[in-house]
LOTOR-774934 format. One record per residue (C-alpha): residue in one letter; x, y, z. Coordinates in steps of 0.001 Angstrom, whole numbers, padded with zeros to 6 digits, always signed. Layout:
// residues N
aXYZ ...
This chain:
// residues 314
x+020353+014880+000403 x+019215+018155-001181 x+015463+018729-000884 x+015210+019199-004668 x+016722+015747-005264 x+014387+014181-002714 x+011453+015997-004345 x+012318+014656-007815 x+012689+011094-006532 x+009417+011294-004624 x+007414+012597-007599 x+009168+010307-010076 x+007876+007345-008085 x+004405+008846-007643 x+003943+009436-011370 x+005283+005998-012333 x+002803+004464-009885 x-000020+006692-011175 x+000563+005567-014774 x+000126+001986-013590 x-003074+002911-011729 x-004620+004635-014763 x-003775+001614-016919 x-005503-000630-014385 x-008723+001397-014236 x-008866+001528-018036 x-008324-002236-018185 x-011187-002735-015714 x-013467-000490-017788 x-012623-002526-020898 x-013498-005772-019122 x-016748-004442-017668 x-017920-002782-020884 x-017472-006109-022686 x-020109-007767-020478 x-023270-009013-022237 x-026214-006609-022025 x-028236-009124-019976 x-025806-008598-017069 x-027517-005276-016493 x-024569-002903-016820 x-024324+000014-019228 x-021282+000830-021292 x-021382+004520-020332 x-021458+003645-016651 x-018182+001723-016854 x-016398+004649-018515 x-017900+007155-016082 x-016567+004988-013262 x-013091+005069-014834 x-013206+008878-014855 x-014440+008948-011261 x-011650+006583-010182 x-009056+008836-011778 x-010527+011763-009839 x-010382+014307-012660 x-013883+014313-014173 x-014128+018108-013831 x-011130+018473-016145 x-012719+016110-018678 x-016006+017979-019172 x-014707+021127-020910 x-012646+019024-023339 x-015187+016435-024553 x-018875+016484-025480 x-019794+013097-024020 x-018567+010219-021865 x-017900+007140-023957 x-015170+004623-024604 x-013407+006727-027240 x-013304+009984-025253 x-012342+008389-021938 x-009620+006277-023529 x-008163+009371-025176 x-008398+011517-022035 x-006955+008989-019576 x-004352+007447-021852 x-003022+010105-024212 x-004357+013603-023545 x-001598+016194-022926 x-004313+018346-021305 x-004762+015784-018529 x-001824+015911-016074 x-002720+012402-014887 x-003050+010717-018287 x-000663+007831-018912 x+001233+010003-021422 x+001540+012898-018969 x+002546+010613-016098 x+005339+008985-018084 x+006500+012358-019415 x+006561+013927-015929 x+008258+010839-014483 x+010961+011090-017159 x+011457+014825-016519 x+011941+014123-012805 x+014278+011226-013619 x+016413+013449-015893 x+016741+015983-013084 x+018215+013363-010739 x+019917+011143-013310 x+022991+010692-011101 x+020842+009560-008147 x+019287+006727-010191 x+020778+003401-011171 x+021166+002817-014899 x+018376+000230-014787 x+015903+002723-013288 x+016767+005404-015833 x+016483+002989-018759 x+013080+001733-017572 x+011603+005259-017568 x+013466+006710-020542 x+012811+003796-022883 x+009153+003730-021830 x+008664+007375-022746 x+010415+006947-026096 x+008382+003829-026924 x+005143+005575-025910 x+005332+007666-029086 x+004662+004568-031182 x+001210+004260-029610 x+000096+007887-029950 x-002273+008892-032749 x-003250+005307-033540 x-006853+004148-033810 x-006414+001013-031692 x-008870-001841-031470 x-009884-003035-028004 x-007375-005871-028255 x-004567-003503-029248 x-005511-001071-026483 x-005532-003910-023941 x-001985-004841-025042 x-000965-001197-024658 x-002310-001199-021077 x-000400-004397-020323 x+002741-002679-021610 x+002157+000303-019279 x+001748-002010-016288 x+004960-003730-017336 x+006782-000379-017373 x+005758+000329-013790 x+006776-003175-012748 x+010167-002809-014459 x+010812+000560-012799 x+009731-000585-009338 x+011635-003849-009699 x+014809-002128-010837 x+014620+000245-007844 x+014109-002655-005453 x+016911-004735-006932 x+019565-002098-007651 x+019284+000924-005303 x+021338+001398-002165 x+019150+001373+000950 x+019692+005040+001748 x+017563+008195+001743 x+017225+008172-002066 x+015584+004753-001868 x+013413+005740+001099 x+011964+008752-000734 x+011059+006583-003744 x+009229+004218-001369 x+007323+007147+000157 x+006143+008263-003275 x+004952+004791-004228 x+003185+004149-000922 x+001262+007410-000669 x+000182+007246-004320 x-000842+003601-004046 x-002895+004233-000906 x-004827+006996-002666 x-005393+004804-005720 x-006670+001796-003778 x-009047+003991-001778 x-010490+005556-004937 x-011004+002175-006588 x-012971+000906-003586 x-015094+004035-003278 x-016060+004178-006939 x-017104+000532-007006 x-019316+000979-003977 x-021009+004189-005078 x-020791+004572-008855 x-020411+001312-010703 x-023496-000735-009759 x-026702+000550-011431 x-029623+001327-009114 x-031691-001389-010798 x-029134-004078-009916 x-029133-005804-006549 x-026055-006085-004355 x-024883-009679-004552 x-026266-010185-008069 x-024309-011449-011059 x-023187-007974-012153 x-022133-007031-008607 x-020118-010256-008330 x-018383-009684-011667 x-017568-006084-010765 x-015978-007029-007435 x-013995-009748-009207 x-012814-007185-011754 x-011779-004798-008965 x-009674-007572-007424 x-008069-008253-010801 x-007473-004525-011177 x-005281-004462-008060 x-003717-007903-008706 x-005490-009339-005676 x-007865-012019-006986 x-005532-014926-006224 x-004602-013397-002857 x-008309-013087-001989 x-008887-016818-002508 x-005731-017683-000579 x-006829-015596+002413 x-010585-016234+002565 x-011123-019484+000628 x-014698-018598-000324 x-016728-016774-002958 x-016367-013036-003514 x-018055-010987-000789 x-017884-007159-000707 x-016960-006933+002991 x-014134-009425+002553 x-012806-007520-000471 x-012845-004369+001675 x-011112-006225+004509 x-008361-007367+002134 x-007831-003974+000486 x-008123-001853+003636 x-006963-003780+006694 x-004806-006722+005593 x-001123-005798+006020 x-000040-008808+003941 x-001772-007409+000821 x+000743-005144-001019 x-001895-002679-002244 x-003937-002499+000953 x-004185+000761+002869 x-002640-000918+005926 x+000343-002196+003926 x+000887+001215+002330 x+000917+002859+005754 x+003229+000219+007166 x+005615+001134+004325 x+005159+004853+005006 x+005864+004500+008737 x+008915+002313+008100 x+010533+004655+005581 x+009611+007872+007375 x+011226+006444+010511 x+014373+005564+008544 x+014550+009106+007169 x+014000+010534+010676 x+016774+008362+012114 x+019151+009412+009328 x+018325+013122+009622 x+018121+013137+013431 x+014614+014531+013863 x+010948+013613+013633 x+007998+015792+012696 x+004343+015948+011574 x+004723+013360+008798 x+005885+010650+011212 x+003040+011446+013618 x+000376+011451+010904 x+001577+008169+009380 x+001762+006396+012757 x-001664+007750+013708 x-003305+006370+010557 x-001578+002989+010896 x-002758+002709+014513 x-006292+003605+013414 x-006272+000915+010715 x-004931-001645+013193 x-007760-000894+015624 x-010586-001038+013055 x-012646-004014+011913 x-014378-004221+008550 x-017740-004451+010357 x-017062-001087+011997 x-016137+000425+008628 x-019360-000756+006980 x-021473+000229+009988 x-020260+003825+009817 x-020245+003859+006003 x-017546+002738+003585 x-017874+005913+001513 x-017483+008116+004583 x-014455+006122+005730 x-012796+006360+002300 x-013516+010092+002009 x-011894+010714+005390 x-008960+008454+004502 x-008242+010253+001210 x-008309+013599+003037 x-005870+012300+005685 x-003643+010759+003020 x-003517+014118+001207 x-002697+015772+004524 x+000223+013382+005007 x+001433+014056+001469 x+001393+017789+002171 x+003273+017220+005454 x+005993+015215+003671 x+006405+017977+001090 x+006600+020690+003759 x+008902+018731+006085 x+011369+017375+003523 x+010760+018579-000013 x+009984+022274+000275 
């Protein structure tokens, strides 16, 4: 496969996954900002946490005077000046899809193309919270339709493997950011860990990554921060966990290496991180600091992404 084709497939999948992630953090902010005042949260804090999760707060500041529901919704959902807004993600995904139209199945192309065309009907509207929540559900449905069509219709060859790489590396970054922001940004200093607001926030985080039901299946007890971290970091059975993402990365990088007849830095980095996750316990992560662990993980994940680009996509 030409490196340009592989590059388009990889970034198509990353941007489709990122649109889903941004929709999920906005949905969580909506839920948390709707809490009664006696829960102790502040509306601004929930929207600041959404910006922090998205990782582009520095880009936001020159464009808007204040952080509030209206400005954050506009910036993360529709702003053309934000390369990671839902609008920008779907537009960039479609541009990548057009470049490799013949490498996609008709179902994959239709999922992305129709989503971008339908997106125009939402732009410029002053949506209520209920209408905005329905819009976010639609975005999550787009990602599900695209991912599902790839899974159900693509040949299991290098084109498919590069789409899986894009999804896995993007999803790992997203899950790590969600965990880090909850632990360090979301809970006000006046609120105690384990209180009603803390419990509701952790529950919302689990909903955000479609893991609330899975949590109760695995642990069969009330929400506890260290168990949420265990599920989203170390549990290979959880589709959005860091361990599951790296299992997917190792598997598909090995398939590409077998097909192309050589291994390189990306295979070594992915296997090294998976081995590290397998050897860790959640107690060790909390003892050394969850924030420090997540910071190091995001840096290593970015390093792997750069290695994939250099090894295969450059």
